[in-house]
C-alpha positions in Angstrom: 96.3 76.0 139.4 97.1 72.4 140.3 99.8 69.9 139.5 98.9 67.2 137.0 101.1 64.6 138.8 100.0 62.3 141.6 102.3 59.6 142.9 104.3 59.8 139.7 101.2 59.5 137.4 100.5 62.4 135.1 96.8 63.0 134.5 94.7 65.3 132.3 91.9 67.1 134.1 88.7 68.2 132.4 85.3 69.7 133.4 82.9 67.0 134.7 79.9 69.2 133.9 79.0 69.4 137.6 79.4 72.2 140.2 79.2 72.0 143.9 79.0 75.2 146.1 79.6 77.2 142.9 82.9 75.4 142.2 83.6 73.2 139.2 84.1 69.5 139.9 86.8 68.1 137.7 87.6 64.6 136.5 90.7 63.0 135.0 90.5 61.6 131.5 92.6 58.5 132.3 90.5 57.0 135.2 87.5 59.3 135.3 88.3 59.9 139.0 86.5 62.9 140.4 88.5 65.9 141.9 87.3 68.8 144.0 88.9 71.5 146.2 87.7 70.7 149.7 87.2 73.7 152.0 90.1 74.1 154.4 92.4 71.8 152.5 95.4 72.6 150.3 95.3 71.3 146.8 92.8 69.4 144.9 91.4 66.1 146.4 90.2 63.1 144.6 86.8 62.4 146.1 85.8 59.4 144.0 87.5 56.8 141.8 90.9 55.3 141.3 92.8 58.1 143.0 90.4 58.5 146.0 92.0 60.5 148.9 95.0 61.5 146.8 95.8 65.2 146.4 97.2 67.4 143.6 99.5 70.2 144.8 98.2 73.7 144.3 100.6 76.2 142.6 100.7 80.0 143.4 99.0 81.9 140.6 97.9 85.5 139.7 94.7 86.6 138.1 95.5 89.4 135.7 94.6 90.9 132.4 96.6 89.9 129.3 97.7 93.5 128.7 99.0 93.8 132.3 100.8 90.5 132.0 102.3 91.3 128.6 103.6 94.7 129.8 105.4 93.0 132.8 106.5 90.0 130.8 107.2 91.2 127.2 108.9 87.9 126.1 105.8 85.8 126.8 104.5 83.7 123.9 101.1 82.0 123.6 99.6 79.4 121.2 97.1 81.1 118.9 94.3 78.9 117.5 94.5 78.2 113.8 92.6 80.9 112.0 91.4 79.7 108.7 
């Protein structure tokens, strides 16, 4: 998980449709800058575009099943897609 803020600017990341070394390459919707996690680096680095060489901080995260999470965090809520 990465921050969406770089030098005070909030960005929205999306899939670029590319992968490199089996890792998704991301882009930001505002400037179409390209972002990638460089080996040996902390965070996500802009490798092309307006934010080149800037980084997005990486947050600690846990990969878990929903049932495990819900048991440990019973007050958790989530947004359910509209089911028509």
